[in-house]
Backbone as CSV, one residue per row, in Angstrom:
resi,resn,N_x,N_y,N_z,CA_x,CA_y,CA_z,C_x,C_y,C_z
1,MET,0.504,-1.877,0.276,-0.147,0.269,0.023,0.713,1.599,-0.215
2,THR,0.370,2.660,-0.980,1.540,3.250,-0.846,0.721,4.355,0.093
3,GLU,1.745,4.604,1.055,1.953,6.095,1.422,1.759,7.302,1.343
4,PRO,0.164,8.195,2.323,-0.015,9.143,1.516,0.757,10.455,1.797
5,PHE,0.657,11.252,1.098,1.556,11.956,1.123,2.006,13.255,2.304
6,GLN,2.373,13.596,2.946,2.538,14.068,3.798,3.744,15.102,3.445
7,PHE,2.426,16.669,4.167,2.805,17.806,3.213,4.027,18.176,4.995
8,ASN,4.888,18.881,4.106,5.523,20.031,5.617,6.342,21.085,5.136
9,ALA,7.240,21.567,5.715,7.204,23.182,5.734,9.000,23.296,4.538
10,SER,9.426,21.877,4.097,10.686,21.627,3.008,9.610,21.282,1.794
11,ASP,8.467,21.322,1.275,7.470,21.069,0.940,7.774,22.811,0.000
12,VAL,7.953,23.927,0.841,7.205,25.274,-0.032,8.584,25.589,-0.225
13,THR,8.379,26.679,-1.049,9.161,27.787,-2.199,9.014,28.737,-1.508
14,ILE,9.395,29.797,-0.950,9.320,30.800,-1.137,10.125,31.618,-2.264
15,GLU,9.782,32.429,-2.896,9.986,32.827,-4.070,10.996,34.585,-4.127
16,LYS,10.087,35.264,-3.839,9.667,36.554,-2.892,8.870,36.521,-1.461
17,ARG,9.323,37.142,-0.849,8.567,38.124,-0.059,9.237,39.434,0.601
18,GLU,7.443,40.438,0.194,7.710,41.766,0.314,6.677,41.860,1.422
19,THR,7.007,42.698,2.065,5.803,43.649,3.500,5.219,45.049,3.029
20,VAL,3.680,44.497,2.614,3.234,45.171,1.537,2.648,46.391,2.867
21,PHE,2.485,45.648,3.925,1.838,47.171,5.128,2.413,46.448,6.225
22,GLN,2.673,47.865,7.448,3.255,47.263,8.452,3.111,48.526,9.705
23,GLY,1.859,47.938,10.941,1.261,49.137,11.059,1.215,48.502,12.852
24,PHE,-0.098,48.900,13.040,-0.466,47.529,14.309,-0.245,46.375,14.165
25,PHE,-0.278,45.588,12.958,-0.034,44.174,12.177,0.250,44.525,11.676
26,ARG,0.733,43.194,10.692,1.910,43.346,9.097,1.265,42.736,8.145
27,MET,1.210,42.932,6.767,0.579,42.436,5.722,1.727,41.514,4.677
28,ASP,2.261,40.396,4.417,3.099,40.328,3.207,2.513,39.916,2.395
29,LYS,3.151,40.138,1.033,2.748,39.198,0.184,3.995,38.111,0.071
30,LEU,3.568,36.854,-0.287,4.632,35.965,-0.738,4.262,36.037,-1.879
31,TRP,4.994,35.641,-3.446,5.180,34.924,-3.935,6.243,33.100,-4.176
32,LEU,4.994,32.363,-4.182,5.423,31.096,-3.706,5.287,30.078,-4.425
33,THR,5.866,28.289,-4.119,5.449,27.348,-4.511,5.299,26.026,-3.815
34,HIS,4.901,25.145,-3.911,4.541,23.768,-3.008,4.559,22.797,-3.807
35,ALA,4.470,21.700,-3.188,4.217,20.494,-3.626,2.925,20.008,-4.029
36,ARG,2.274,19.599,-5.223,1.196,18.875,-4.859,1.031,17.396,-4.383
37,PHE,-0.154,16.901,-4.043,-0.282,15.367,-4.577,0.273,14.519,-4.914
38,ASP,-0.044,15.171,-5.680,0.206,14.112,-7.141,2.002,14.264,-7.628
39,GLY,2.595,14.520,-5.851,4.195,14.819,-6.499,4.616,16.385,-7.576
40,ARG,4.271,16.169,-8.250,4.411,17.711,-9.254,4.498,19.330,-7.940
41,ASP,4.968,20.329,-9.049,5.316,21.433,-8.269,3.682,22.911,-8.800
42,MET,3.787,23.287,-7.999,2.526,24.437,-8.486,3.275,25.094,-9.337
43,PRO,2.706,25.990,-9.978,3.106,26.671,-10.673,3.523,27.983,-9.840
44,VAL,4.189,28.494,-9.874,4.175,30.313,-9.045,3.427,31.281,-8.543
45,PHE,2.395,31.455,-7.662,1.470,32.052,-7.086,1.546,33.180,-5.841
46,THR,0.779,33.819,-5.942,1.057,34.701,-4.694,0.058,34.497,-3.788
47,ARG,-0.008,34.978,-2.659,-1.208,35.103,-1.112,-0.471,36.249,-0.043
48,GLU,-1.231,36.599,0.170,-0.995,37.947,0.925,-1.345,36.891,2.218
49,LEU,-0.270,37.890,3.609,-0.063,36.650,4.729,-0.226,38.157,5.975
50,PHE,-1.814,37.779,6.900,-1.649,38.714,8.191,-0.841,37.849,8.667
51,ILE,-0.090,39.171,9.790,1.058,38.315,10.230,-0.043,38.106,11.891
52,ARG,-0.187,37.894,12.349,-0.820,37.558,14.088,-0.893,36.867,15.009
53,GLY,-1.437,36.345,16.085,-1.221,35.066,16.642,-1.824,34.212,16.241
54,ASP,-2.193,33.192,16.995,-3.267,32.058,16.579,-4.518,32.594,16.095
55,ALA,-4.878,31.815,15.259,-5.906,31.756,14.742,-7.498,30.612,15.371
56,THR,-8.840,30.711,14.627,-10.023,30.024,15.035,-9.450,29.297,13.758
57,CYS,-10.525,28.471,13.761,-11.180,27.659,11.929,-12.416,27.585,12.273
58,VAL,-13.168,26.733,11.099,-14.678,26.172,11.186,-14.545,24.882,10.955
59,LEU,-15.508,24.499,11.441,-15.956,22.651,10.456,-17.280,23.227,9.846
60,PRO,-17.766,23.142,8.820,-18.555,23.016,8.336,-19.314,21.485,8.841
61,TYR,-20.212,21.785,9.029,-21.525,20.911,9.382,-22.643,20.353,8.641
62,ASP,-22.946,19.535,7.754,-24.419,19.607,7.000,-25.583,18.452,8.007
63,PRO,-26.200,19.771,8.465,-27.359,18.334,8.834,-28.181,17.895,8.476
64,VAL,-28.447,18.108,7.355,-29.108,17.469,6.405,-28.351,16.056,6.770
65,ARG,-27.155,15.975,5.798,-26.825,14.693,5.555,-25.961,14.020,7.065
66,ASP,-25.867,15.105,7.886,-25.045,15.056,9.672,-23.436,14.365,9.168
67,GLU,-23.298,14.897,8.705,-21.905,15.175,8.291,-20.815,16.107,7.832
68,VAL,-19.867,15.817,8.736,-18.982,16.495,8.730,-17.851,17.217,7.335
69,VAL,-17.498,18.216,6.651,-17.497,18.715,5.663,-15.639,19.109,5.882
70,LEU,-14.869,17.728,5.120,-13.964,18.726,5.347,-12.796,18.768,4.134
71,LEU,-11.338,19.646,4.646,-11.161,19.793,3.180,-9.640,19.514,3.411
72,GLU,-8.603,19.602,1.971,-7.634,19.469,2.245,-6.793,20.495,1.029
73,GLN,-6.367,21.605,1.994,-6.075,22.773,1.053,-4.816,23.240,2.070
74,PHE,-4.459,23.302,0.925,-2.690,25.104,1.862,-2.659,25.891,2.112
75,ARG,-2.525,25.744,3.104,-2.694,27.406,3.927,-1.356,28.494,4.142
76,LEU,-1.242,29.346,3.594,-0.007,29.446,4.733,0.222,29.703,5.627
77,GLY,-0.716,29.981,5.961,-0.932,31.099,7.499,-0.703,29.503,8.294
78,ALA,-0.742,28.305,8.474,-0.911,27.561,8.858,0.478,26.639,9.029
79,LEU,1.462,26.962,8.081,2.464,26.410,8.082,3.387,27.165,8.730
80,ALA,3.345,28.221,9.819,4.068,27.985,10.890,3.887,27.726,12.034
81,ALA,2.933,26.746,11.999,2.155,26.242,13.132,2.540,24.476,13.487
82,ILE,3.616,24.284,12.112,3.931,23.415,12.537,5.622,23.328,12.783
83,ASN,5.441,21.950,13.449,6.844,21.783,14.405,8.026,21.278,13.500
84,HIS,8.318,21.944,13.176,9.296,21.541,11.729,10.307,22.791,11.866
85,PRO,11.560,22.312,11.975,12.480,23.260,11.483,12.518,24.001,10.331
86,GLY,12.562,23.644,9.397,12.333,24.120,7.854,11.301,24.882,7.837
87,CYS,10.306,25.055,8.907,9.272,26.157,9.521,10.063,27.377,9.759
88,TRP,11.028,27.632,9.944,11.592,28.565,10.276,12.922,29.766,9.526
89,ASN,12.982,29.265,8.608,14.322,29.519,7.734,12.952,30.838,6.714
90,TRP,12.093,30.706,7.306,11.955,32.136,6.335,10.858,32.561,7.010
91,TRP,10.337,32.289,8.157,9.112,32.586,9.435,9.628,33.926,10.021
92,PRO,8.741,34.501,9.403,9.138,36.094,10.760,9.019,35.920,12.209
93,GLY,10.086,35.856,12.865,10.188,36.100,14.223,9.456,37.147,14.646
């Protein structure tokens, strides 16, 4: 049986990072790429990153079907929470 893809910080490459706002909070724009679940790399894309403390999440629930909806999605902000030394090579201190 094939092992499932295990995504971690070493699968992300930050091509460029620019601070677009610095006030009470900070907003950075990142140009990045990451590995896809099929092993190929994504083309370079941009994301804005709102730099602040921990965040919350929403767990979608469908009461008609009595099911929780789970998604697999790349989330740049969550990458810093991974306890992986590679994260801190590019994450702001």
